[in-house]
KOLVEXVEX-184988 format. One line per field, with one value per atom (N, C-alpha, C, O): x, y, z; atom name. Coordinates in nm, 2 decimals. Example, Ala and Ser with C-alpha at 12.3 -4.5 7.8 and 13.67 -1.06 7.14 Angstrom:
<pts>
u = (1.32 1.23 1.32 1.42 1.28 1.37 1.29 1.34)
v = (-0.57 -0.45 -0.33 -0.33 -0.22 -0.11 0.00 0.11)
w = (0.78 0.78 0.78 0.85 0.71 0.71 0.79 0.80)
atom = (N CA C O N CA C O)
</pts>
This chain:
<pts>
u = (0.08 0.01 0.09 0.04 0.21 0.30 0.30 0.28 0.32 0.33 0.46 0.54 0.50 0.63 0.62 0.51 0.73 0.72 0.62 0.56 0.60 0.51 0.36 0.27 0.34 0.20 0.16 0.05 0.25 0.21 0.23 0.30 0.17 0.17 0.32 0.36 0.38 0.52 0.52 0.61 0.42 0.42 0.30 0.19 0.32 0.21 0.18 0.09 0.25 0.24 0.18 0.13 0.18 0.12 -0.03 -0.07 -0.10 -0.24 -0.28 -0.21 -0.40 -0.45 -0.58 -0.65 -0.62 -0.73 -0.80 -0.73 -0.92 -0.99 -0.97 -1.00 -0.93 -0.91 -1.03 -1.00 -1.15 -1.27 -1.28 -1.30 -1.25 -1.26 -1.14 -1.16 -1.02 -0.91 -0.93 -0.90 -0.98 -1.00 -1.11 -1.09 -1.21 -1.32 -1.26 -1.30 -1.17 -1.12 -1.01 -1.01 -0.91 -0.79 -0.83 -0.77 -0.92 -0.96 -1.08 -1.10 -1.17 -1.29 -1.33 -1.43 -1.23 -1.25 -1.37 -1.44 -1.42 -1.54 -1.50 -1.41 -1.55 -1.54 -1.65 -1.72 -1.67 -1.77 -1.74 -1.62 -1.83 -1.80 -1.91 -2.02 -1.88 -1.98 -1.94 -2.01 -1.82 -1.77 -1.70 -1.69 -1.63 -1.55 -1.40 -1.37 -1.32 -1.18 -1.15 -1.17 -1.09 -1.07 -0.93 -0.84 -0.91 -0.77 -0.76 -0.84 -0.65 -0.63 -0.50 -0.40 -0.52 -0.40 -0.30 -0.18 -0.35 -0.27 -0.34 -0.46 -0.26 -0.31 -0.35 -0.43 -0.31 -0.35 -0.42 -0.40 -0.50 -0.57 -0.48 -0.36 -0.52 -0.64 -0.61 -0.52 -0.70 -0.69 -0.72 -0.66 -0.82 -0.87 -0.90 -0.83 -0.99 -1.04 -1.13 -1.23 -1.09 -1.17 -1.20 -1.13 -1.31 -1.34 -1.25 -1.25 -1.16 -1.08 -1.14 -1.11 -1.24 -1.30 -1.43 -1.44 -1.53 -1.66 -1.69 -1.69 -1.70 -1.73 -1.87 -1.97 -1.89 -2.02 -2.12 -2.08 -2.24 -2.34 -2.34 -2.42 -2.24 -2.21 -2.31 -2.37 -2.33 -2.41 -2.37 -2.46 -2.24 -2.20 -2.23 -2.27 -2.23 -2.27 -2.41 -2.45 -2.50 -2.64 -2.69 -2.79 -2.60 -2.63 -2.58 -2.60 -2.52 -2.48 -2.35 -2.32 -2.27 -2.14 -2.04 -2.05 -1.94 -1.85 -1.71 -1.68 -1.61 -1.48 -1.45 -1.51 -1.37 -1.34 -1.43 -1.40 -1.54 -1.62 -1.53 -1.48 -1.53 -1.45 -1.53 -1.64 -1.50 -1.56 -1.55 -1.44 -1.66 -1.67 -1.68 -1.61 -1.80 -1.83 -1.89 -1.94 -1.88 -1.94 -2.01 -1.95 -2.14 -2.23 -2.20 -2.19 -2.18 -2.16 -2.02 -1.98 -1.93 -1.79 -1.71 -1.71 -1.63 -1.55 -1.44 -1.38 -1.42 -1.31 -1.18 -1.08 -1.17 -1.05 -1.05 -0.97 -1.13 -1.13 -0.99 -0.92 -0.94 -0.81 -0.79 -0.68 -0.90 -0.88 -0.90 -0.97 -0.84 -0.84 -0.98 -1.00 -1.08 -1.21 -1.28 -1.34 -1.25 -1.31 -1.24 -1.31 -1.11 -1.05 -1.09 -1.11 -1.11 -1.16 -1.30 -1.33 -1.39 -1.52 -1.51 -1.59 -1.43 -1.41 -1.36 -1.41 -1.27 -1.21 -1.32 -1.33 -1.40 -1.50 -1.61 -1.66 -1.63 -1.74 -1.68 -1.75 -1.55 -1.50 -1.47 -1.47 -1.43 -1.39 -1.47 -1.42 -1.60 -1.68 -1.63 -1.59 -1.65 -1.61 -1.70 -1.67 -1.82 -1.94 -2.04 -2.05 -2.11 -2.22 -2.34 -2.35 -2.43 -2.54 -2.52 -2.59 -2.41 -2.37 -2.41 -2.35 -2.51 -2.54 -2.46 -2.43 -2.43 -2.36 -2.41 -2.45 -2.41 -2.45 -2.33 -2.25 -2.32 -2.19 -2.24 -2.35 -2.14 -2.16 -2.04 -1.92 -2.06 -1.94 -1.96 -2.07 -1.85 -1.85 -1.80 -1.70 -1.88 -1.83 -1.74 -1.73 -1.67 -1.58 -1.65 -1.59 -1.78 -1.86 -1.90 -1.96 -1.86 -1.88 -2.01 -2.04 -2.10 -2.22 -2.20 -2.11 -2.28 -2.28 -2.38 -2.49 -2.33 -2.42 -2.42 -2.31 -2.53 -2.56 -2.61 -2.71 -2.55 -2.60 -2.59 -2.49 -2.69 -2.70 -2.66 -2.72 -2.55 -2.51 -2.50 -2.47 -2.54 -2.54 -2.44 -2.45 -2.34 -2.24 -2.30 -2.40 -2.23 -2.28 -2.15 -2.04 -2.18 -2.07 -2.05 -2.13 -1.94 -1.92 -1.81 -1.70 -1.84 -1.75 -1.67 -1.73 -1.54 -1.45 -1.42 -1.42 -1.40 -1.35 -1.21 -1.19 -1.10 -0.97 -0.92 -0.84 -0.97 -0.94 -1.07 -1.12 -1.12 -1.25 -1.24 -1.34 -1.13 -1.11 -0.98 -0.87 -1.00 -0.88 -0.92 -1.00 -0.87 -0.91 -0.79 -0.69 -0.80 -0.71 -0.74 -0.86 -0.64 -0.66 -0.56 -0.46 -0.59 -0.49 -0.43 -0.49 -0.29 -0.21 -0.21 -0.25 -0.17 -0.17 -0.07 -0.08 0.02 0.13 0.06 0.12 -0.06 -0.13 -0.10 -0.15 -0.02 0.01 -0.11 -0.18 -0.12 -0.21 -0.15 -0.04 -0.23 -0.16 -0.28 -0.40 -0.24 -0.33 -0.35 -0.25 -0.47 -0.50 -0.56 -0.67 -0.50 -0.55 -0.56 -0.47 -0.68 -0.70 -0.69 -0.77 -0.61 -0.59 -0.60 -0.53 -0.70 -0.75 -0.71 -0.69 -0.69 -0.67 -0.58 -0.60 -0.49 -0.40 -0.46 -0.43 -0.57 -0.63 -0.64 -0.62 -0.66 -0.66 -0.74 -0.69 -0.86 -0.93 -0.86 -0.90 -0.78 -0.70 -0.61 -0.59 -0.56 -0.47 -0.54 -0.49 -0.65 -0.72 -0.75 -0.73 -0.80 -0.84 -0.72 -0.73 -0.60 -0.47 -0.43 -0.39 -0.43 -0.39 -0.48 -0.43 -0.62 -0.70 -0.68 -0.68 -0.65 -0.63 -0.50 -0.50 -0.39 -0.27 -0.27 -0.22 -0.34 -0.36 -0.44 -0.40 -0.54 -0.63 -0.53 -0.53 -0.45 -0.36 -0.26 -0.24 -0.21 -0.11 -0.19 -0.13 -0.31 -0.39 -0.41 -0.42 -0.42 -0.46 -0.32 -0.32 -0.21 -0.08 -0.03 0.05 -0.09 -0.05 0.10 0.13 0.18 0.31 0.34 0.45 0.24 0.26 0.15 0.04 0.18 0.08 0.07 0.17 -0.05 -0.08 -0.14 -0.25 -0.07 -0.12 -0.17 -0.09 -0.30 -0.36 -0.38 -0.46 -0.30 -0.31 -0.40 -0.43)
v = (-0.12 0.00 0.13 0.24 0.12 0.23 0.30 0.24 0.43 0.52 0.57 0.59 0.60 0.66 0.81 0.86 0.89 1.03 1.10 1.20 1.05 1.11 1.07 1.11 0.98 0.94 0.81 0.76 0.75 0.63 0.51 0.52 0.40 0.29 0.23 0.21 0.20 0.14 0.01 -0.03 -0.08 -0.21 -0.22 -0.24 -0.20 -0.20 -0.34 -0.36 -0.44 -0.57 -0.68 -0.78 -0.66 -0.76 -0.73 -0.61 -0.84 -0.82 -0.94 -1.04 -0.93 -1.05 -1.09 -1.00 -1.21 -1.26 -1.36 -1.45 -1.34 -1.44 -1.58 -1.60 -1.68 -1.81 -1.88 -1.94 -1.86 -1.92 -1.86 -1.93 -1.73 -1.67 -1.72 -1.76 -1.73 -1.77 -1.92 -1.95 -2.00 -2.14 -2.15 -2.22 -2.07 -2.08 -2.04 -2.09 -1.93 -1.89 -1.99 -2.04 -2.02 -2.10 -2.24 -2.30 -2.30 -2.44 -2.46 -2.57 -2.36 -2.38 -2.28 -2.28 -2.18 -2.06 -1.99 -1.94 -1.97 -1.90 -1.77 -1.77 -1.66 -1.54 -1.44 -1.44 -1.36 -1.26 -1.16 -1.11 -1.12 -1.02 -1.01 -1.06 -0.95 -0.93 -1.02 -1.02 -1.08 -1.16 -1.07 -1.10 -0.97 -0.88 -0.89 -0.89 -0.90 -0.88 -0.74 -0.70 -0.66 -0.52 -0.50 -0.58 -0.40 -0.36 -0.21 -0.13 -0.18 -0.03 0.00 -0.06 0.10 0.15 0.22 0.21 0.28 0.36 0.34 0.32 0.34 0.34 0.48 0.49 0.57 0.72 0.78 0.73 0.88 0.94 0.98 1.02 0.98 0.91 0.76 0.71 0.68 0.54 0.46 0.35 0.50 0.43 0.28 0.19 0.27 0.14 0.08 0.14 -0.03 -0.10 -0.25 -0.31 -0.30 -0.43 -0.51 -0.49 -0.60 -0.68 -0.82 -0.88 -0.87 -1.00 -1.00 -0.95 -1.06 -1.08 -1.23 -1.30 -1.28 -1.43 -1.46 -1.40 -1.55 -1.60 -1.63 -1.69 -1.59 -1.61 -1.53 -1.55 -1.44 -1.36 -1.24 -1.21 -1.18 -1.05 -0.95 -0.90 -0.93 -0.84 -0.89 -0.81 -1.02 -1.07 -1.06 -1.01 -1.09 -1.08 -0.93 -0.90 -0.83 -0.69 -0.64 -0.52 -0.72 -0.68 -0.61 -0.54 -0.61 -0.55 -0.63 -0.75 -0.55 -0.62 -0.58 -0.47 -0.66 -0.62 -0.48 -0.45 -0.40 -0.27 -0.16 -0.04 -0.19 -0.09 -0.02 -0.08 0.12 0.20 0.25 0.31 0.23 0.28 0.43 0.49 0.50 0.65 0.67 0.74 0.61 0.63 0.51 0.42 0.50 0.39 0.46 0.53 0.45 0.52 0.66 0.73 0.72 0.87 0.91 1.03 0.82 0.84 0.82 0.71 0.92 0.92 0.81 0.78 0.74 0.64 0.71 0.64 0.84 0.91 0.99 1.09 0.95 1.01 1.01 0.91 1.11 1.11 1.12 1.13 1.12 1.13 0.99 0.91 0.97 0.84 0.77 0.65 0.85 0.80 0.76 0.66 0.84 0.81 0.69 0.60 0.67 0.56 0.43 0.32 0.44 0.33 0.28 0.17 0.38 0.35 0.29 0.20 0.33 0.28 0.14 0.05 0.11 -0.03 -0.12 -0.23 -0.07 -0.15 -0.19 -0.30 -0.10 -0.12 -0.22 -0.31 -0.20 -0.28 -0.42 -0.51 -0.44 -0.57 -0.59 -0.59 -0.62 -0.64 -0.76 -0.86 -0.73 -0.84 -0.95 -1.06 -0.93 -1.03 -1.03 -0.93 -1.13 -1.14 -1.04 -1.01 -1.01 -0.93 -0.79 -0.73 -0.73 -0.59 -0.52 -0.54 -0.42 -0.35 -0.23 -0.16 -0.19 -0.07 -0.03 -0.11 0.10 0.15 0.20 0.28 0.15 0.18 0.26 0.24 0.35 0.42 0.38 0.40 0.33 0.31 0.38 0.43 0.39 0.45 0.33 0.27 0.31 0.21 0.28 0.40 0.19 0.24 0.33 0.40 0.31 0.39 0.53 0.61 0.54 0.67 0.67 0.77 0.57 0.56 0.55 0.48 0.61 0.59 0.48 0.47 0.38 0.28 0.28 0.27 0.28 0.27 0.14 0.10 0.07 -0.06 -0.07 -0.03 -0.12 -0.16 -0.31 -0.39 -0.33 -0.46 -0.51 -0.43 -0.63 -0.68 -0.79 -0.88 -0.79 -0.89 -1.03 -1.03 -1.13 -1.27 -1.36 -1.31 -1.48 -1.58 -1.63 -1.70 -1.59 -1.62 -1.73 -1.72 -1.83 -1.94 -1.90 -1.89 -1.89 -1.86 -1.97 -2.09 -1.95 -2.06 -2.01 -1.92 -2.08 -2.04 -2.04 -1.96 -2.15 -2.15 -2.15 -2.26 -2.04 -2.03 -2.06 -2.11 -2.03 -2.05 -2.14 -2.10 -2.25 -2.32 -2.38 -2.48 -2.32 -2.36 -2.34 -2.28 -2.40 -2.39 -2.29 -2.28 -2.20 -2.09 -2.10 -2.17 -2.03 -2.02 -1.90 -1.79 -1.89 -1.77 -1.70 -1.76 -1.57 -1.50 -1.57 -1.56 -1.65 -1.72 -1.86 -1.93 -1.89 -2.01 -2.14 -2.25 -2.12 -2.23 -2.24 -2.14 -2.35 -2.38 -2.35 -2.40 -2.28 -2.25 -2.27 -2.25 -2.32 -2.33 -2.19 -2.12 -2.15 -2.02 -2.05 -2.12 -2.01 -2.04 -1.91 -1.84 -1.89 -1.78 -1.83 -1.92 -1.78 -1.82 -1.71 -1.61 -1.73 -1.61 -1.62 -1.52 -1.74 -1.75 -1.86 -1.97 -1.83 -1.93 -1.99 -1.96 -2.08 -2.15 -2.30 -2.33 -2.38 -2.52 -2.58 -2.67 -2.54 -2.60 -2.56 -2.62 -2.47 -2.45 -2.56 -2.57 -2.64 -2.74 -2.84 -2.86 -2.89 -2.99 -2.92 -2.99 -2.80 -2.73 -2.70 -2.71 -2.67 -2.65 -2.78 -2.79 -2.89 -3.02 -3.06 -3.10 -3.05 -3.08 -3.00 -3.05 -2.87 -2.79 -2.83 -2.83 -2.85 -2.89 -3.03 -3.05 -3.12 -3.25 -3.24 -3.30 -3.16 -3.14 -3.08 -3.12 -2.98 -2.92 -3.03 -3.03 -3.11 -3.21 -3.31 -3.35 -3.35 -3.45 -3.39 -3.46 -3.26 -3.19 -3.15 -3.08 -3.18 -3.16 -3.02 -2.97 -2.94 -2.81 -2.79 -2.86 -2.70 -2.68 -2.54 -2.51 -2.45 -2.31 -2.28 -2.34 -2.18 -2.15 -2.00 -1.93 -1.95 -1.81 -1.81 -1.87 -1.76 -1.76 -1.62 -1.53 -1.60 -1.48 -1.48 -1.56 -1.40 -1.39 -1.27 -1.25)
w = (0.00 0.00 0.00 0.01 0.00 0.01 -0.12 -0.23 -0.11 -0.24 -0.25 -0.16 -0.38 -0.41 -0.38 -0.35 -0.40 -0.38 -0.47 -0.43 -0.59 -0.69 -0.65 -0.72 -0.56 -0.53 -0.60 -0.57 -0.68 -0.75 -0.65 -0.55 -0.67 -0.58 -0.61 -0.72 -0.49 -0.50 -0.56 -0.65 -0.53 -0.60 -0.69 -0.64 -0.82 -0.91 -0.96 -1.04 -0.92 -0.99 -0.90 -0.95 -0.77 -0.68 -0.64 -0.64 -0.62 -0.58 -0.50 -0.50 -0.43 -0.37 -0.42 -0.47 -0.41 -0.47 -0.36 -0.31 -0.33 -0.24 -0.29 -0.41 -0.20 -0.24 -0.32 -0.43 -0.28 -0.35 -0.49 -0.59 -0.51 -0.65 -0.73 -0.84 -0.68 -0.75 -0.80 -0.91 -0.71 -0.75 -0.86 -0.95 -0.85 -0.95 -1.09 -1.19 -1.09 -1.21 -1.26 -1.37 -1.18 -1.23 -1.25 -1.34 -1.18 -1.20 -1.30 -1.36 -1.30 -1.37 -1.48 -1.55 -1.49 -1.59 -1.56 -1.65 -1.43 -1.40 -1.32 -1.23 -1.36 -1.28 -1.30 -1.40 -1.20 -1.22 -1.32 -1.32 -1.40 -1.51 -1.61 -1.59 -1.73 -1.83 -1.96 -2.06 -1.95 -2.06 -2.16 -2.28 -2.10 -2.18 -2.14 -2.02 -2.24 -2.22 -2.26 -2.37 -2.17 -2.19 -2.25 -2.21 -2.33 -2.38 -2.35 -2.39 -2.27 -2.23 -2.31 -2.29 -2.40 -2.47 -2.38 -2.40 -2.28 -2.17 -2.04 -2.03 -1.94 -1.80 -1.75 -1.65 -1.82 -1.78 -1.90 -2.01 -1.88 -2.00 -2.10 -2.07 -2.23 -2.27 -2.27 -2.33 -2.20 -2.18 -2.31 -2.34 -2.38 -2.49 -2.46 -2.51 -2.37 -2.33 -2.44 -2.47 -2.49 -2.59 -2.56 -2.48 -2.61 -2.60 -2.69 -2.82 -2.63 -2.71 -2.75 -2.85 -2.67 -2.69 -2.61 -2.50 -2.67 -2.60 -2.60 -2.70 -2.48 -2.46 -2.51 -2.46 -2.60 -2.65 -2.54 -2.44 -2.55 -2.45 -2.32 -2.24 -2.31 -2.19 -2.19 -2.29 -2.08 -2.08 -2.19 -2.25 -2.22 -2.31 -2.46 -2.54 -2.48 -2.61 -2.62 -2.73 -2.52 -2.53 -2.55 -2.60 -2.50 -2.52 -2.65 -2.68 -2.74 -2.87 -2.87 -2.97 -2.77 -2.77 -2.85 -2.88 -2.90 -2.99 -2.99 -2.94 -3.02 -3.03 -3.10 -3.21 -3.04 -3.10 -3.04 -3.06 -2.97 -2.91 -2.81 -2.72 -2.81 -2.72 -2.60 -2.63 -2.48 -2.37 -2.35 -2.35 -2.34 -2.31 -2.16 -2.10 -2.11 -1.97 -1.90 -1.97 -1.78 -1.69 -1.58 -1.50 -1.56 -1.46 -1.46 -1.36 -1.58 -1.59 -1.56 -1.57 -1.53 -1.51 -1.63 -1.69 -1.68 -1.79 -1.79 -1.68 -1.89 -1.90 -1.88 -1.84 -1.89 -1.87 -1.74 -1.73 -1.64 -1.51 -1.45 -1.47 -1.38 -1.34 -1.18 -1.14 -1.10 -0.96 -0.90 -0.97 -0.78 -0.72 -0.70 -0.73 -0.66 -0.64 -0.77 -0.78 -0.87 -1.01 -1.07 -1.13 -1.06 -1.10 -1.02 -1.08 -0.90 -0.82 -0.86 -0.87 -0.89 -0.94 -1.08 -1.11 -1.16 -1.30 -1.29 -1.37 -1.21 -1.19 -1.13 -1.18 -1.04 -0.99 -1.09 -1.08 -1.18 -1.27 -1.39 -1.44 -1.43 -1.53 -1.49 -1.57 -1.36 -1.30 -1.18 -1.06 -1.19 -1.07 -0.98 -1.03 -0.85 -0.76 -0.74 -0.70 -0.78 -0.77 -0.88 -0.96 -0.89 -0.99 -0.94 -0.82 -1.03 -1.00 -0.96 -0.88 -1.02 -1.00 -1.13 -1.24 -1.12 -1.25 -1.27 -1.17 -1.40 -1.44 -1.58 -1.66 -1.59 -1.73 -1.81 -1.76 -1.92 -2.01 -2.13 -2.18 -2.18 -2.31 -2.38 -2.33 -2.51 -2.60 -2.72 -2.76 -2.79 -2.93 -3.03 -3.00 -3.14 -3.24 -3.33 -3.34 -3.42 -3.52 -3.62 -3.69 -3.63 -3.72 -3.67 -3.73 -3.54 -3.47 -3.39 -3.32 -3.41 -3.34 -3.19 -3.14 -3.12 -2.96 -2.92 -2.96 -2.83 -2.79 -2.64 -2.58 -2.58 -2.43 -2.39 -2.44 -2.30 -2.26 -2.10 -2.04 -2.04 -1.90 -1.89 -1.95 -1.82 -1.80 -1.65 -1.57 -1.62 -1.49 -1.49 -1.57 -1.40 -1.40 -1.36 -1.29 -1.41 -1.40 -1.38 -1.40 -1.34 -1.32 -1.47 -1.52 -1.53 -1.68 -1.68 -1.62 -1.75 -1.78 -1.92 -2.02 -1.90 -2.01 -2.09 -2.04 -2.22 -2.31 -2.34 -2.42 -2.29 -2.31 -2.46 -2.50 -2.53 -2.67 -2.76 -2.80 -2.78 -2.85 -3.00 -3.06 -3.06 -3.20 -3.23 -3.18 -3.30 -3.35 -3.49 -3.50 -3.59 -3.72 -3.83 -3.80 -3.94 -4.04 -4.13 -4.18 -4.16 -4.26 -4.37 -4.36 -4.48 -4.60 -4.59 -4.59 -4.58 -4.58 -4.71 -4.81 -4.72 -4.85 -4.95 -5.07 -4.89 -4.98 -5.03 -5.11 -4.98 -5.03 -4.94 -4.96 -4.83 -4.74 -4.64 -4.61 -4.58 -4.47 -4.33 -4.30 -4.25 -4.12 -4.02 -4.05 -3.89 -3.79 -3.73 -3.71 -3.70 -3.64 -3.50 -3.50 -3.39 -3.26 -3.18 -3.16 -3.13 -3.04 -2.89 -2.86 -2.82 -2.68 -2.59 -2.59 -2.50 -2.42 -2.26 -2.20 -2.20 -2.07 -2.02 -2.07 -1.93 -1.87 -1.75 -1.64 -1.78 -1.66 -1.69 -1.81 -1.59 -1.60 -1.72 -1.79 -1.75 -1.86 -2.00 -2.11 -2.00 -2.13 -2.18 -2.30 -2.09 -2.13 -2.22 -2.33 -2.19 -2.27 -2.41 -2.52 -2.40 -2.53 -2.62 -2.74 -2.56 -2.64 -2.70 -2.81 -2.62 -2.67 -2.78 -2.89 -2.77 -2.87 -3.00 -3.11 -2.99 -3.11 -3.18 -3.30 -3.10 -3.17 -3.23 -3.34 -3.17 -3.23 -3.36 -3.46 -3.36 -3.48 -3.59 -3.71 -3.55 -3.65 -3.71 -3.83 -3.62 -3.66 -3.76 -3.86 -3.72 -3.81 -3.95 -4.05 -3.95 -4.08 -4.15 -4.26 -4.10 -4.17 -4.16 -4.24 -4.07 -4.06 -4.00 -3.91 -4.06 -4.03 -3.98 -3.94 -3.99 -3.95 -3.85 -3.85 -3.76 -3.65 -3.64 -3.64 -3.64 -3.61 -3.47 -3.45 -3.37 -3.23 -3.19 -3.19 -3.17 -3.14 -2.99 -2.93 -2.92 -2.76 -2.73 -2.61)
atom = (N CA C O N CA C O N CA C O N CA C O N CA C O N CA C O N CA C O N CA C O N CA C O N CA C O N CA C O N CA C O N CA C O N CA C O N CA C O N CA C O N CA C O N CA C O N CA C O N CA C O N CA C O N CA C O N CA C O N CA C O N CA C O N CA C O N CA C O N CA C O N CA C O N CA C O N CA C O N CA C O N CA C O N CA C O N CA C O N CA C O N CA C O N CA C O N CA C O N CA C O N CA C O N CA C O N CA C O N CA C O N CA C O N CA C O N CA C O N CA C O N CA C O N CA C O N CA C O N CA C O N CA C O N CA C O N CA C O N CA C O N CA C O N CA C O N CA C O N CA C O N CA C O N CA C O N CA C O N CA C O N CA C O N CA C O N CA C O N CA C O N CA C O N CA C O N CA C O N CA C O N CA C O N CA C O N CA C O N CA C O N CA C O N CA C O N CA C O N CA C O N CA C O N CA C O N CA C O N CA C O N CA C O N CA C O N CA C O N CA C O N CA C O N CA C O N CA C O N CA C O N CA C O N CA C O N CA C O N CA C O N CA C O N CA C O N CA C O N CA C O N CA C O N CA C O N CA C O N CA C O N CA C O N CA C O N CA C O N CA C O N CA C O N CA C O N CA C O N CA C O N CA C O N CA C O N CA C O N CA C O N CA C O N CA C O N CA C O N CA C O N CA C O N CA C O N CA C O N CA C O N CA C O N CA C O N CA C O N CA C O N CA C O N CA C O N CA C O N CA C O N CA C O N CA C O N CA C O N CA C O N CA C O N CA C O N CA C O N CA C O N CA C O N CA C O N CA C O N CA C O N CA C O N CA C O N CA C O N CA C O N CA C O N CA C O N CA C O N CA C O N CA C O N CA C O N CA C O N CA C O N CA C O N CA C O N CA C O N CA C O N CA C O N CA C O N CA C O N CA C O N CA C O N CA C O N CA C O N CA C O N CA C O N CA C O N CA C O N CA C O N CA C O N CA C O N CA C O N CA C O N CA C O N CA C O)
</pts>
């Protein structure tokens, strides 16, 4: 909890997790949320917080949110808020600690359209390897394309199955999307 002379947290890399929540995530790929993987371009304003991935069947998916949507506000708080209370509120909304937590989000789409959605967090089961397929490269060769989202126990079997499928199809190149 110590701060540096500039007011930044001295240890930016450590955190604690309640044991039951850690076990649910690491062993079963379940966590409270909306089914959104967030991408922050910057930790300070302008943050450019975008949706990097939407878990199929999740609250975000059912609300029609999509990869690339950029967050403008949560509960009326700007994604670029810069005071401690505002950042804490933003983090609490983006990463809810429990299911059944409602928040109102405003996004902008790549088309420029504004989208407002009310989302309530749920226990979302993540799919660590949602895509594993063979694609043809611009050079005409076949490559395995694998989207890998989470380092959790269920990922092992999914990764093994994907690689075995690629091997059976004679794939010699791999595109790994992390």
